[in-house]
C-alpha positions in Angstrom: -13.3 -31.1 -4.7 -12.0 -33.4 -2.1 -9.4 -32.5 0.4 -6.7 -34.9 -1.4 -7.5 -33.1 -4.8 -7.2 -29.6 -3.1 -4.0 -29.9 -1.2 -2.4 -31.5 -4.6 -3.8 -28.7 -6.2 -2.3 -26.3 -3.8 1.7 -27.7 -3.8 0.9 -27.4 -7.7 0.8 -23.8 -7.4 3.3 -23.0 -5.2 6.6 -21.1 -5.8 7.8 -20.8 -9.4 4.2 -22.4 -10.4 2.2 -20.0 -9.4 1.5 -17.3 -12.2 1.5 -14.3 -9.5 5.4 -15.9 -8.6 7.7 -12.4 -8.8 11.0 -14.6 -7.6 10.2 -14.4 -4.2 10.1 -10.5 -3.4 6.9 -8.9 -1.9 5.8 -5.3 -1.2 6.4 -6.1 2.2 9.4 -6.5 4.2 8.6 -9.0 7.1 5.6 -10.9 4.8 4.7 -13.4 7.4 4.2 -10.5 10.1 2.2 -8.2 7.9 0.1 -11.4 7.6 -0.2 -12.0 11.1 -1.5 -8.3 11.9 -3.8 -8.4 9.1 -6.1 -11.2 10.7 -5.6 -9.3 14.2 -6.7 -6.2 12.2 -9.7 -7.6 10.6 -11.0 -9.5 13.7 -10.6 -6.2 15.7 -12.6 -4.3 13.0 -15.3 -7.2 13.1 -14.8 -7.4 9.4 -16.1 -4.0 8.6 -14.4 -1.2 7.2 -13.0 1.5 9.5 -14.2 4.4 7.4 -17.5 3.6 6.0 -18.2 0.3 7.7 -19.0 -2.1 4.8 -17.3 -5.6 4.8 -13.6 -4.7 5.2 -11.0 -7.0 2.9 -8.2 -4.8 2.7 -5.5 -3.9 5.5 -4.3 0.1 4.7 -0.8 1.5 6.5 -2.0 4.5 7.7 1.8 6.0 7.4 2.1 4.2 3.8 5.5 2.3 5.2 5.1 -1.0 4.4 7.6 -2.5 6.9 5.5 -0.6 10.0 3.3 -3.4 10.7 2.3 -2.2 13.9 -1.5 -2.6 15.0 -1.6 1.4 15.8 -0.9 1.9 11.9 -3.1 -0.9 10.2 -6.7 -0.2 9.5 -9.4 -2.6 8.0 -11.2 -0.8 4.4 -12.9 -1.7 2.0 -11.6 -1.4 -1.5 -13.7 1.6 -2.5 -12.4 3.2 0.7 -8.7 1.5 0.1 -8.9 3.3 -3.0 -10.1 6.6 -1.9 -6.9 6.5 0.0 -4.7 6.0 -2.6 -6.1 8.7 -4.6 -4.6 12.1 -5.2 -3.9 14.4 -1.8 -6.5 12.1 -0.3 -6.5 12.3 3.7 -7.2 9.7 6.2 -10.9 10.3 7.2 -11.1 11.2 11.0 -7.3 10.6 11.4 -6.7 13.9 9.0 -3.1 12.9 8.1 -1.6 13.4 4.9 -1.5 9.6 3.0 1.8 8.2 1.7 2.7 10.3 -0.8 0.3 13.5 -0.7 2.7 15.3 0.4 6.6 15.7 -0.2 8.7 18.7 0.5 5.2 20.8 0.8 3.5 20.0 -2.5 1.3 17.3 -3.2 2.0 14.9 -5.8 -0.3 16.4 -8.5 1.5 20.0 -8.0 5.0 18.3 -8.7 3.6 16.3 -11.6 2.7 19.3 -12.8 6.1 21.3 -12.2 7.8 18.2 -14.0 5.5 17.5 -17.0 4.5 14.1 -16.5 1.9 12.2 -14.6 1.3 11.4 -10.7 2.0 7.9 -11.7 5.8 8.6 -13.2 6.4 10.4 -9.8 5.2 7.9 -7.5 7.5 5.3 -9.5 10.5 7.7 -9.1 10.3 7.5 -5.1 9.9 3.7 -5.2 13.1 3.4 -7.3 16.1 4.3 -5.0 18.3 5.7 -8.3 15.6 7.6 -9.5 14.1 8.9 -6.2 17.6 10.0 -5.2 18.0 12.4 -8.6 14.4 13.6 -7.8 14.9 15.1 -4.4 17.8 16.7 -6.0 15.7 18.4 -8.5 13.4 19.1 -5.8 16.2 20.7 -4.1 16.9 22.5 -7.1 13.4 24.0 -7.4 13.2 25.5 -3.9 
């Protein structure tokens, strides 16, 4: 495809015309800052996963805070290691820190989902939704 057609196609896929368009919302506050940091992290790791050494294609927020794009909070990982980081009760290898939602009030998401008789995904959704998160925290306080 020549450069002119490529540019025309790119412009046709911008904004609302893109099938992945979601109204301009992003999971990442300061998305442009994250994109710049992502490039630096991948360069720092020389394109290798910082866990297993394979080709890194993903940049992971160590503390799980999608607004914290500081370079010491980001690691380059392959897709396999990234999925394992988001599995239940995973610990980040070599750092030993609990993952984003691994521990809530001293309990794992798996334990909490058992208490509430829902799947772990439901717990994640409650945490992401501000109204549900408020209700969820009250429920957790009542359990203690």
